[in-house]
N, C-alpha and C positions, 0 to 999 in steps of 0.2 A: 504493499499499500504505500509506504513511504517513497519507494521508487517510482511509483506512478505520479505521485504528488510532485516529486522533484522533476520529473520528465515534463509534466504540465507546466510547472514553473518556468523550466528552461525553455520550452516552446513558446510559452507566452512572452517571455522577455525578447526572444528572437523576433517574434511577430512584430512586438512593439518598436524594437530597434530597427527593423526592416521598414516599417511604415514611416518612421522618422528620418531615415537615412539620407534621404534626397530632399530634405525641406528646402535647402537653397543649394543651387548648383552653380559652380564656376566651371565654364566650359572654354576650351581652347579651339581656335578655328585657324589653321595655317592658310597662307595664300596659295600654296600648292602642296601636293602630296610628296613631291621630290625636288630636291635642289642640287644643282651641279656646282662644281667648283667655279668661282668667279661670278656666282649669281647671288642675288638678295632674296631673302624670304621674310614675310611679315606674319606676325601671329596675333590675332584678335583675342582678347581675354573678355568673355562675356559672363553676364549674371542673370540667373532665373530664379523664380521661386520665392520672391519677396511678398507675394500675396496670394498663398495657398492655403485650402483647407482640406485636412485628411479625414479619412474615414473614421478615425478615432474621435474626431471632433477637434482635435488640436489644430492649430493654425499659425501661420506666420503672416502678419499684416503690417508692414513697415515700409517707410521711405529709407532710401540709403543717403545717408549725408557724408559718410567717410568709409575709406576702406584702406587696408594694407595688406601685403602679402608678398612672399617670396616666389620668385619664378626661377626654376632650375633648368639648365640647359648644359650641353657638352662644349665646353671652351676649347677643347682640343679639335673640333671640327667647324665651329662657328665663332665669329665674332661680333660682339653686340655693337649696334650703331646708334649711339645716343642721340645724334642729330637727326636721325630719321624716326625716333621714337617719341615725336611730340604730338602725335594724333591722339588724343585722349577723347573719351566719349562726351558728349555734350550734356548728359543727364544729370551731372552734378554742378554744372555751371561752367562758364567760359573763362579759362585761365587768363588770357591776354587782357580781358575786361576786369580782372581783379574778383570775380566771382568764385574762384576755387584756388588752392594751392596745391601743387604735386611736388613729388620728390622721386627720384631714381637714383640708387646708389649700387655700386658692385664692389664691396669690400673684399669679398671672396671670389675668385674667378668661377664662372659658372652659376653664381647665385645673385640674382638681381632682386633687390629690395625696393619695391616700389608702392606708391600709395597716393590718394588724393583726398583732400579735405574741403568740403564745399562750405562756403561763407555766405551762403543764401538761407533765407528763412524758410521753414517747412511751407507755410501757407499763410494766406491772409487772415485766417480765422484767429479771432482773439488777438490780433495784432493792429495797432494804431498807426505807428510810424514805419511800418514795413513797405518796402517797394518791391514791385516784381522785377526780374522772374522769381518764382517759387519753385522749390523742389516738386511740390505736389503737381505742377503744370508740367515740369520737364520730364517727368517720369510717367507721363500718360501718352497714350496713343496719339491724341490730338492735344498739343500743349495749350491751344487756344480754347479748348472746351473743357471746362472743370468737371463735367459729367462723363467725359471719356474714360473708358476702361484704362487701367495701369498697363504698361507695357509687360508683356510675358517674360521677354528677354531683351537686355540692352547691353551695349559695349562699354566696357570700363576703360580699356586702353588698348593700343597697338604697338607692339614691339617689333624693331627691326634688326635683322642679322644678316651677315655676310659670310659666304662659304669661300674661304680663301683656298687658293690651289695648293694642294700638299698639306692642308689643315694648318693647325698651330703647334708646331713642335715644342715640347717641354711644358705644355699646359696640362693640368690634370684632366682626366676623363670623368664627366659626370652626367648621368648616373653611371657607376662602374659596370653594372649588369646590363650594358645596352647591347642590342643586337649589332652585329658587325654591318658596317655600312649604313647606319641610321643613328639619329639622335633622338632623345626622348625629351619632350617638354613636360614639365611637372609644376603645378602651383602647390605651396604648402604655407603654413603659418597664416591663414586667412582670418583677418579680423574685421568685421562689418559693424559700423556704428549707426545709430538712428539719430534723427535731428536733436535729440536731447543729450547727445553724448554718451549714450549707454549702448553696450553691445546688443545687436538685435536678438530678440528673445523668442523662444518658442512659446505660444499662448495655449491655455486650455480652452475648453468651449465656451467659458464665461469671459474669455478675454484676460485672464490673469496669467502672467509670466510664470513659466515653470523651469526655466533655464536657457542657456544660449541655444540658438536655432543651430541644428547640425548643419554643416556645409560639406558637400561632396566636391572633391578635387580630382576628377579623372586626369590621366595622362594621355598624351598623343605622341606617336612616333612618326618621324619624317625621314625618308630614305635619302641617303647621301652618298651616291656612287662613289667608290674609291678611285683616285686617278689611275692606279694600276689596272683596274678593271676597265676603265674607259679605254686606256691605251692598248690593251689586249684585244678588245672589241674592234677598235681601229686598224690594228695590225692585221686582225682576221679578215676584215673587209678588204684591205689592202691585197691581202694574199689571195683571196678569192677572185678579185678583179684582175691581178697579174696573171693568174693562172688561166683565166677565161681568155685574155688577150693571146697568151701563148698557144692556147688550142685553135683559136681563130687564124693565127698566122701559120701553123703548120697545116691547117686545112687548105689555106690559099696556096701554100708552097707545093702540095702534093697534087693538086689539080690543074 
């Protein structure tokens, strides 16, 4: 009987964990599935699930006012391009206009620490001297319509990388367990803040906070063909073409 109760408790906890596992999702969208030496690649960092209700009755319902995260990549294969990584999403405010403040640092090769803090007010509700734009408008499908639904997914930032010919010798490989000829992009240490400066919470059916909202951070792999592989393919194509020309010349000589 005790074993049955223990099993039931374990299954119940797994079901609860699974139902909340994807409360908020940080997803990565590369500009191409494969990048060759000498090419650039850009990776969009997106967020979804800020306004979700689960079958358990728990929910997440919050505007995003700030975020920080670590972005991991393989520095032995790619070089971060900070000058090309200025394309931040518009949903927390415009940086040149002073509506938001951003930061990007790479203290450790292969680990980018980045974040954005909005300086905008959440909405015009209960606000006398506030001026637009408001976060509530920027994170809706139609920013001009306050009754428009909230966006299911929106972009936080875009990062740019360059694949140098021959890679970056001497740089560490991250993650270490990568497939040969590819790099893995991963986000970790994600912190999401609401307009009041608190970490975004998971709410119960009555709207009471019951803890930080779980954040899913899947990884994505991008193929980077090795220069040796490309050279062998080129040599093979050259050999096929050379052999074909020899056969054609032999045929002309014998007829």
